[in-house]
ROGUKOL-143459 format. One record per residue (C-alpha): x, y, z; residue in one letter. Coordinates in pm, 1 decimal. Layout:
<lumdrens>
LUMDREN          x          y          z   resn
LUMDREN          X          Y          Z      A
...
</lumdrens>
This chain:
<lumdrens>
LUMDREN          x          y          z   resn
LUMDREN     1499.0    -2338.5      -19.8      M
LUMDREN     1153.5    -2266.8       -7.4      P
LUMDREN     1020.7    -2050.3      299.5      I
LUMDREN      764.6    -2209.5      510.7      S
LUMDREN      410.6    -2077.1      534.8      L
LUMDREN      108.3    -2141.2      814.7      V
LUMDREN     -247.2    -2136.3      676.4      R
LUMDREN     -489.7    -1888.7      940.1      V
LUMDREN     -862.6    -1850.8      892.0      P
LUMDREN     -941.1    -1494.0      766.4      V
LUMDREN    -1190.0    -1382.3     1039.8      D
LUMDREN    -1014.8    -1474.8     1305.2      A
LUMDREN     -667.9    -1302.0     1151.3      L
LUMDREN     -865.6     -995.5     1142.5      D
LUMDREN    -1004.9     -974.5     1492.2      L
LUMDREN     -647.3    -1065.7     1647.2      F
LUMDREN     -522.2     -751.5     1416.3      T
LUMDREN     -771.3     -501.9     1547.8      L
LUMDREN     -709.2     -710.9     1934.3      S
LUMDREN     -357.7     -579.5     1844.3      V
LUMDREN     -427.6     -213.8     1760.9      F
LUMDREN     -680.0     -206.0     2105.7      Q
LUMDREN     -436.2     -304.4     2285.0      A
LUMDREN     -156.3      -98.1     2218.5      L
LUMDREN     -424.5      214.0     2306.8      G
LUMDREN     -509.5      297.4     1954.4      V
LUMDREN     -898.9      458.4     1956.1      P
LUMDREN    -1147.6      243.5     1829.2      D
LUMDREN    -1238.8      392.6     1512.3      D
LUMDREN     -860.0      413.7     1391.4      E
LUMDREN     -793.0       44.5     1542.7      A
LUMDREN    -1046.5      -60.9     1296.2      R
LUMDREN     -920.5      166.5     1041.6      M
LUMDREN     -619.6       -9.9     1098.8      C
LUMDREN     -700.8     -349.9     1094.1      A
LUMDREN     -895.8     -276.2      761.4      L
LUMDREN     -587.3     -178.0      547.0      A
LUMDREN     -303.5     -469.3      719.9      L
LUMDREN     -584.6     -673.2      604.0      M
LUMDREN     -705.7     -576.3      271.7      Q
LUMDREN     -278.0     -605.3      224.0      S
LUMDREN     -279.6     -911.7      392.4      E
LUMDREN     -537.1    -1111.5      148.1      L
LUMDREN     -393.2     -874.0     -172.3      H
LUMDREN      -35.8     -903.0     -158.1      C
LUMDREN      248.1    -1135.4     -198.1      L
LUMDREN      390.6    -1201.5      161.3      P
LUMDREN      711.1    -1088.0       16.9      G
LUMDREN      594.8     -772.0      -89.9      Q
LUMDREN      622.3     -661.1      284.4      G
LUMDREN      269.2     -511.6      389.9      Q
LUMDREN      -31.2     -680.7      546.9      G
LUMDREN      -27.4     -803.2      911.6      V
LUMDREN      361.5     -866.9      946.4      R
LUMDREN      388.3     -477.2     1031.4      R
LUMDREN      192.7     -513.7     1338.9      L
LUMDREN      552.2     -554.7     1553.2      P
LUMDREN      664.7     -255.2     1345.8      T
LUMDREN      328.5      -44.2     1476.3      Y
LUMDREN      369.2     -199.5     1824.4      R
LUMDREN      762.6      -43.6     1794.1      E
LUMDREN      661.5      314.2     1681.6      R
LUMDREN      315.1      386.9     1890.1      I
LUMDREN      536.5      241.7     2202.3      S
LUMDREN      822.2      470.0     2120.3      K
LUMDREN      619.7      744.5     2023.1      G
LUMDREN      722.4      795.1     1681.3      Y
LUMDREN      298.3      776.3     1604.0      I
LUMDREN       58.5      919.5     1777.9      T
LUMDREN     -307.3      722.1     1800.5      P
LUMDREN     -580.0      968.5     1800.8      G
LUMDREN     -386.1     1272.5     1639.0      A
LUMDREN     -572.9     1564.6     1577.2      P
LUMDREN     -698.2     1525.2     1178.5      F
LUMDREN     -675.9     1893.3     1059.2      E
LUMDREN     -820.7     2058.3      749.0      I
LUMDREN     -557.2     2359.3      712.8      V
LUMDREN     -796.3     2529.0      417.0      K
LUMDREN    -1061.8     2389.0      145.2      E
LUMDREN    -1257.4     2493.0     -130.8      T
LUMDREN    -1547.7     2270.4     -269.8      P
LUMDREN    -1334.0     2095.0     -458.6      A
LUMDREN     -963.0     2106.8     -267.9      L
LUMDREN     -827.3     2034.1       76.1      A
LUMDREN     -477.0     2030.8      243.4      L
LUMDREN     -490.5     1832.8      584.1      I
LUMDREN     -239.3     1819.8      847.4      D
LUMDREN     -181.8     1488.2      975.6      G
LUMDREN        9.8     1521.2     1291.3      H
LUMDREN      230.0     1243.9     1290.9      N
LUMDREN      -76.4     1054.4     1378.8      G
LUMDREN      -95.8      689.4     1198.0      L
LUMDREN     -118.6      672.2      821.6      G
LUMDREN     -384.8      460.6      707.8      S
LUMDREN     -667.9      667.7      886.6      P
LUMDREN     -518.8      972.2      762.6      I
LUMDREN     -558.1      840.6      418.1      A
LUMDREN     -867.3      703.2      461.5      Q
LUMDREN    -1082.4      998.8      632.2      K
LUMDREN     -880.4     1193.5      352.8      S
LUMDREN    -1003.1      938.4      101.5      M
LUMDREN    -1379.3     1033.3      247.1      R
LUMDREN    -1306.7     1419.8      236.1      V
LUMDREN    -1199.5     1389.4     -130.6      A
LUMDREN    -1532.1     1185.2     -213.7      I
LUMDREN    -1777.2     1429.2      -23.8      D
LUMDREN    -1552.3     1685.0     -268.5      K
LUMDREN    -1615.3     1511.2     -579.1      A
LUMDREN    -2033.1     1494.1     -468.9      K
LUMDREN    -2022.9     1887.8     -538.1      I
LUMDREN    -1733.7     1931.7     -766.3      S
LUMDREN    -1728.3     1649.7     -953.9      G
LUMDREN    -1378.7     1594.0     -840.1      I
LUMDREN    -1243.6     1652.6     -544.0      G
LUMDREN     -826.3     1634.6     -418.4      T
LUMDREN     -680.0     1623.3      -14.3      V
LUMDREN     -313.1     1675.1        4.1      V
LUMDREN     -207.6     1569.8      310.5      V
LUMDREN       66.9     1633.7      499.2      R
LUMDREN      269.6     1564.9      850.7      N
LUMDREN      186.8     1197.5      797.8      S
LUMDREN      307.5      846.7      856.1      T
LUMDREN      324.6      519.0      668.4      H
LUMDREN      -18.8      396.0      513.7      F
LUMDREN       46.3       96.3      403.0      G
LUMDREN     -109.2      -40.3       66.7      S
LUMDREN     -197.0      257.3     -173.2      A
LUMDREN     -467.2       83.2     -285.5      A
LUMDREN     -663.3       81.3        6.6      V
LUMDREN     -771.2      456.4       67.7      P
LUMDREN     -829.6      421.2     -311.0      A
LUMDREN    -1074.6      163.4     -309.0      R
LUMDREN    -1342.9      392.8      -78.4      I
LUMDREN    -1431.5      580.6     -383.1      A
LUMDREN    -1577.6      247.6     -514.6      L
LUMDREN    -1831.6      256.7     -255.8      D
LUMDREN    -1961.4      539.7     -398.7      H
LUMDREN    -1938.5      484.2     -776.1      D
LUMDREN    -1628.9      656.4     -853.8      M
LUMDREN    -1271.8      685.9     -982.7      I
LUMDREN    -1025.7      665.4     -668.3      G
LUMDREN     -685.6      770.8     -715.5      I
LUMDREN     -411.2      729.7     -373.2      A
LUMDREN      -11.9      832.0     -376.7      M
LUMDREN      233.3      895.8     -144.3      T
LUMDREN      557.9      947.9      -99.2      N
LUMDREN      778.0      753.9      110.3      A
LUMDREN     1179.0      741.3      220.8      G
LUMDREN     1444.5      781.0      -70.1      P
LUMDREN     1519.5      433.9     -154.1      E
LUMDREN     1529.0      432.7     -540.4      M
LUMDREN     1812.0      611.4     -736.0      A
LUMDREN     1726.7      891.9     -968.8      P
LUMDREN     1797.6      780.6    -1326.1      W
LUMDREN     2232.8      746.1    -1367.9      G
LUMDREN     2282.2      783.6     -951.6      A
LUMDREN     2374.5      542.3     -710.4      A
LUMDREN     2221.5      656.6     -437.4      S
LUMDREN     1847.0      701.0     -316.1      G
LUMDREN     1670.0     1004.3     -345.7      V
LUMDREN     1324.2      953.0     -414.6      V
LUMDREN     1082.4      710.9     -270.8      G
LUMDREN      908.6      406.7     -390.3      T
LUMDREN      610.8      630.0     -420.5      N
LUMDREN      307.8      422.2     -446.7      P
LUMDREN       38.2      454.1     -665.1      W
LUMDREN     -342.5      286.6     -638.2      G
LUMDREN     -597.5      378.4     -856.6      I
LUMDREN     -927.0      184.5     -913.2      V
LUMDREN    -1235.0      208.9    -1054.3      A
LUMDREN    -1533.0       66.6    -1112.5      P
LUMDREN    -1682.8     -230.0    -1333.7      T
LUMDREN    -1984.8     -419.5    -1401.9      G
LUMDREN    -1828.3     -770.5    -1314.8      G
LUMDREN    -1694.6     -963.0     -979.3      D
LUMDREN    -1418.8     -710.1     -925.1      F
LUMDREN    -1303.3     -342.2     -988.3      P
LUMDREN    -1002.4     -268.0    -1195.3      V
LUMDREN     -729.9     -225.2     -911.1      V
LUMDREN     -339.6     -101.2    -1005.3      L
LUMDREN     -164.6     -131.6     -686.0      D
LUMDREN      172.9      -24.4     -725.6      I
LUMDREN      499.6       80.5     -612.5      A
LUMDREN      763.2      289.7     -856.8      L
LUMDREN     1036.8       63.2     -811.7      T
LUMDREN     1048.7     -220.5    -1003.0      T
LUMDREN     1027.5     -463.3     -601.6      A
LUMDREN     1104.3     -346.7     -281.5      G
LUMDREN     1339.4     -441.0       12.3      K
LUMDREN     1059.3     -687.0       97.7      G
LUMDREN     1077.8     -899.7     -237.1      M
LUMDREN     1505.9     -894.1     -225.4      M
LUMDREN     1501.3    -1051.2      142.3      R
LUMDREN     1231.2    -1297.4       25.5      W
LUMDREN     1497.1    -1400.3     -269.2      Y
LUMDREN     1779.6    -1386.1      -12.1      M
LUMDREN     1548.9    -1639.8      228.1      R
LUMDREN     1529.2    -1867.1      -50.5      E
LUMDREN     1866.2    -1888.5     -209.8      G
LUMDREN     1759.1    -1722.3     -523.1      R
LUMDREN     1903.5    -1479.0     -774.8      P
LUMDREN     1719.0    -1173.7     -772.9      M
LUMDREN     1618.1     -964.6    -1141.6      P
LUMDREN     1932.5     -736.4    -1201.0      L
LUMDREN     1684.9     -434.1    -1262.3      D
LUMDREN     1543.3     -457.1     -887.7      W
LUMDREN     1856.4     -248.6     -725.4      A
LUMDREN     2238.8     -171.5     -719.0      L
LUMDREN     2499.5     -249.8     -504.6      T
LUMDREN     2578.4       80.8     -278.1      P
LUMDREN     2864.1      113.4     -533.3      D
LUMDREN     2611.9      148.1     -782.6      G
LUMDREN     2692.4     -168.0     -969.8      E
LUMDREN     2363.3     -356.8    -1086.0      E
LUMDREN     2381.1     -703.7     -908.1      T
LUMDREN     2127.8    -1013.8     -901.8      D
LUMDREN     2238.0    -1082.6     -506.0      D
LUMDREN     2010.9     -954.8     -259.8      P
LUMDREN     2246.7     -960.7      -18.4      A
LUMDREN     2463.5     -719.9     -167.8      A
LUMDREN     2192.6     -460.1     -305.3      A
LUMDREN     2020.3     -466.6       18.5      M
LUMDREN     2250.9     -159.5      141.2      A
LUMDREN     2201.6      -22.4     -173.3      G
LUMDREN     1915.4      175.4     -389.2      A
LUMDREN     1640.3       29.8     -570.9      L
LUMDREN     1556.5      106.2     -957.8      L
LUMDREN     1241.3      270.9    -1082.6      G
LUMDREN     1019.8       80.5    -1304.8      I
LUMDREN     1130.5      161.0    -1630.9      G
LUMDREN     1434.5      267.7    -1617.8      G
LUMDREN     1393.7      663.5    -1595.0      H
LUMDREN     1073.8      671.6    -1640.9      K
LUMDREN      937.5      483.0    -1294.2      G
LUMDREN     1227.5      761.6    -1169.0      Y
LUMDREN     1042.8     1069.6    -1318.7      G
LUMDREN      709.1      916.5    -1189.2      L
LUMDREN      854.3      876.8     -833.2      S
LUMDREN     1001.4     1226.5     -849.7      M
LUMDREN      669.0     1397.2     -964.7      L
LUMDREN      483.1     1214.8     -680.3      T
LUMDREN      743.1     1388.1     -430.1      D
LUMDREN      604.7     1689.7     -610.4      V
LUMDREN      203.9     1650.0     -583.7      L
LUMDREN      200.7     1523.7     -227.8      T
LUMDREN      505.9     1700.9       -3.0      G
LUMDREN      642.1     1986.8     -226.4      I
LUMDREN      276.0     2073.9     -290.8      L
LUMDREN      195.2     2025.1       37.7      G
LUMDREN      431.3     2184.8      198.1      G
LUMDREN      493.6     1862.4      390.7      G
LUMDREN      807.3     1647.1      338.6      G
LUMDREN      984.4     1544.5       10.3      Y
LUMDREN     1297.1     1351.0     -103.1      G
LUMDREN     1543.4     1276.6      163.7      L
LUMDREN     1339.2     1434.4      426.9      M
LUMDREN     1037.6     1109.9      470.1      P
LUMDREN     1173.2      924.1      740.7      Y
LUMDREN     1506.3     1068.1      835.2      A
LUMDREN     1367.7     1137.2     1179.8      D
LUMDREN     1205.9      832.1     1288.2      P
LUMDREN      963.4     1091.0     1553.0      A
LUMDREN      838.2     1276.5     1276.0      K
LUMDREN      796.0     1018.2      984.6      Q
LUMDREN      689.6     1311.1      740.1      D
LUMDREN      496.6     1155.6      462.4      V
LUMDREN      293.5     1332.4      216.3      S
LUMDREN      -20.3     1236.2       40.5      H
LUMDREN     -237.6     1302.3     -206.8      M
LUMDREN     -607.2     1171.1     -262.1      M
LUMDREN     -839.0     1240.3     -575.3      I
LUMDREN    -1204.5     1113.6     -584.1      A
LUMDREN    -1443.7     1164.5     -938.6      I
LUMDREN    -1749.8     1107.4     -930.3      D
LUMDREN    -1826.3      947.2    -1300.6      I
LUMDREN    -2195.1     1025.7    -1293.2      A
LUMDREN    -2060.5     1395.3    -1330.5      W
LUMDREN    -1937.6     1259.6    -1680.4      F
LUMDREN    -2217.3     1003.8    -1766.7      M
LUMDREN    -2438.4      753.2    -1629.6      P
LUMDREN    -2280.2      544.6    -1406.4      V
LUMDREN    -2397.1      180.5    -1577.8      A
LUMDREN    -2298.5      347.6    -1902.0      E
LUMDREN    -1974.8      401.3    -1802.4      F
LUMDREN    -1965.8       24.2    -1595.5      K
LUMDREN    -2111.7     -123.7    -1920.6      A
LUMDREN    -1784.3       94.2    -2154.0      R
LUMDREN    -1536.1      -66.8    -1870.3      M
LUMDREN    -1647.3     -437.3    -1918.4      D
LUMDREN    -1612.6     -396.6    -2316.4      A
LUMDREN    -1255.3     -250.5    -2262.5      F
LUMDREN    -1164.8     -552.7    -2066.8      I
LUMDREN    -1336.8     -829.6    -2299.0      A
LUMDREN    -1143.6     -654.3    -2578.1      D
LUMDREN     -788.6     -691.8    -2345.4      I
LUMDREN     -904.5    -1030.3    -2280.3      K
LUMDREN     -941.5    -1108.9    -2659.6      A
LUMDREN     -610.1    -1001.4    -2762.9      A
LUMDREN     -399.2    -1247.7    -2897.8      K
LUMDREN     -193.2    -1418.6    -2654.1      K
LUMDREN      189.0    -1474.4    -2686.9      R
LUMDREN      312.2    -1777.7    -2682.3      P
LUMDREN      295.8    -1992.2    -2327.2      G
LUMDREN       31.8    -1755.6    -2146.8      V
LUMDREN     -288.0    -1941.9    -2113.7      S
LUMDREN     -471.4    -1646.9    -2006.1      E
LUMDREN     -491.9    -1222.9    -1996.7      I
LUMDREN     -582.4    -1022.2    -1657.3      L
LUMDREN     -659.6     -698.4    -1605.9      V
LUMDREN     -508.8     -530.2    -1266.4      P
LUMDREN     -653.4     -600.3     -975.0      G
LUMDREN     -815.4     -950.9    -1100.5      E
LUMDREN     -541.5    -1152.8     -939.8      L
LUMDREN     -558.9     -950.0     -604.4      D
LUMDREN     -939.5    -1071.8     -657.2      Y
LUMDREN     -891.9    -1466.2     -666.4      R
LUMDREN     -639.2    -1434.6     -410.3      R
LUMDREN     -853.5    -1267.4     -189.4      E
LUMDREN    -1137.1    -1573.9     -214.2      Q
LUMDREN     -894.8    -1848.0     -197.6      E
LUMDREN     -806.5    -1700.5      160.0      F
LUMDREN    -1146.9    -1645.4      224.0      R
LUMDREN    -1255.3    -2036.8      147.2      R
LUMDREN     -895.5    -2136.2      252.1      T
LUMDREN     -732.3    -1972.9      507.3      G
LUMDREN     -438.1    -1670.9      447.4      A
LUMDREN      -86.2    -1783.5      428.9      L
LUMDREN      134.2    -1638.2      670.0      L
LUMDREN      530.2    -1673.5      640.6      D
LUMDREN      598.0    -1918.0      958.9      A
LUMDREN      882.3    -1622.3     1086.6      D
LUMDREN      576.7    -1388.2     1103.9      V
LUMDREN      328.4    -1643.4     1253.7      F
LUMDREN      627.7    -1675.7     1509.3      D
LUMDREN      662.5    -1328.5     1561.3      E
LUMDREN      277.4    -1285.0     1604.1      L
LUMDREN      272.0    -1521.1     1841.8      A
LUMDREN      529.9    -1367.7     2079.6      A
LUMDREN      351.5     -968.4     1998.4      L
LUMDREN       53.0    -1145.8     2180.1      A
LUMDREN      230.1    -1364.0     2475.8      A
LUMDREN      365.4     -953.4     2516.5      D
LUMDREN       59.2     -756.0     2501.3      L
LUMDREN     -164.3    -1040.4     2704.2      K
LUMDREN     -398.1    -1103.9     2393.1      I
LUMDREN     -517.4    -1451.1     2274.4      D
LUMDREN     -357.7    -1572.3     2006.0      F
LUMDREN     -606.9    -1829.0     1859.7      P
LUMDREN     -386.0    -2005.9     1585.1      F
LUMDREN     -192.1    -2354.4     1569.6      V
LUMDREN      131.7    -2392.6     1385.0      R
LUMDREN       76.3    -2609.8     1094.9      E
LUMDREN      297.0    -2567.2      824.7      G
LUMDREN      185.6    -2609.3      467.8      V
LUMDREN      517.9    -2518.5      235.7      A
</lumdrens>
């Protein structure tokens, strides 16, 4: 059965998202960074991916219970002209990640590359959000984070490593940058819930039952472990992401993130690469555009009408949503309406389903 969706104006949704964080007592600068992160995810991700404004009730719960500390210190533990180690002190993950990328950018302006490792952080949403900040400085941005142990190591039946997302962005001379924004599992629990609600079987390479069996039944797999992209390759990438974040930074890794709800113990890495250190930015963008042209000119497989590059569908989705309104899961719409009533803030939307 198709899931009902509700269309809402993007600008109004942006203001509402900001007002929620402000009503939760989040300092204004952090509230704006959190709203930016959720709105970018809302405009770029599929509804079933579990990102975007649907996370507002979760933020409310975690902040109200003291699991996250708005306005926590952003501590640079040690640094060199090219490196920094940051302690987020269990603050809001989106501001921590965005501030950390800005530190990496400042270091890249000096050294050509800046690398920042973060410990004691929390959930930061889509990895592309902090990575995209580098684009404003004509740099390549790389962001990665570890996460709760939802992925089974190759051959295992239980989760030990996380979805451990990556965001990698590079500027172009065209209308949109190249943006890789991926988790290292084939899919997440959010997409499994979506398929379960629609009554559809899921692909066999998404997840395992608790007994370690492959299944196409999302309900049977919800209590099991997720599978990595490319089989053993995704597992290997996820493990090494834990090495580059939590192990290297002295923070949580493997089974540690989210084990204690009051201390999420999430770790990140941010990298900024100054293109101008290597060549003129205009030359880099021209080379990127030529590369994209080669990709799009490749011979197509049967039934394929167009070859896309990473970030292209996200760009088109955002442009459409800004013209016609973002599409919210009707259940999420109702949850946001209830949240607004509880917080005594305006909810300026009408529930008119489109599907």
